[in-house]
Residue, then its C-alpha position, 0 to 999 in steps of 0.5 A: m480729485m481737486i482741479m486745479t487751475i493757475s491764477m493770471e498773477e502766477v502767469r505774470h509771476v512766471a513770465r517775470l521770472a523768466r523775463l518775458e516781457l509778455d502784453e495781456l492778450e500772450l498772458v491771458a493765451f499762456q494761462g489759457e494753455l497751462n491752465a490745460l496742460l493742468g487738465h491734462f495732467q490729472d486726466i494722467e492721475g486718475i488711471e488705475l495702475s494698482g493692477i499693473v506690474h512695473k517694467f525698469n528695462t523695455s527691453s529684454l536684450l542684457n549686456v550685450w557685449a561682442n567679443d574682443q577680436f585682434q584685426s591686423g592694423f594699417n602698415h606704415d605705407q597704408v596710412f600715408r598712401n591717401a596723405s597729401v603732403t608728409k614728412a618724417g613719418l609725419f602728416i603735413v599739415p596747415t596753417i590755421i591759427e594766424e599770428 
């Protein structure tokens, strides 16, 4: 397994692409963090997976559908019961757009 590391020049290049203004101390800190992250990826890459069966779904549920059942709705009086202002069967709301 080849050990990958990120050079300081690569960190500077990425910082430049991201338009980050980093001082030298921050660049060194980022280099350390990125190299540690690469180390974790290499650890994961080294895990033996040949005997593991691939699983595409994490749940055993398949297409759970609810039955469509008709329910009666509200009548006109119930709909407008809590409305503060109505006119001609419509809700009247405050104007929010000013000229």
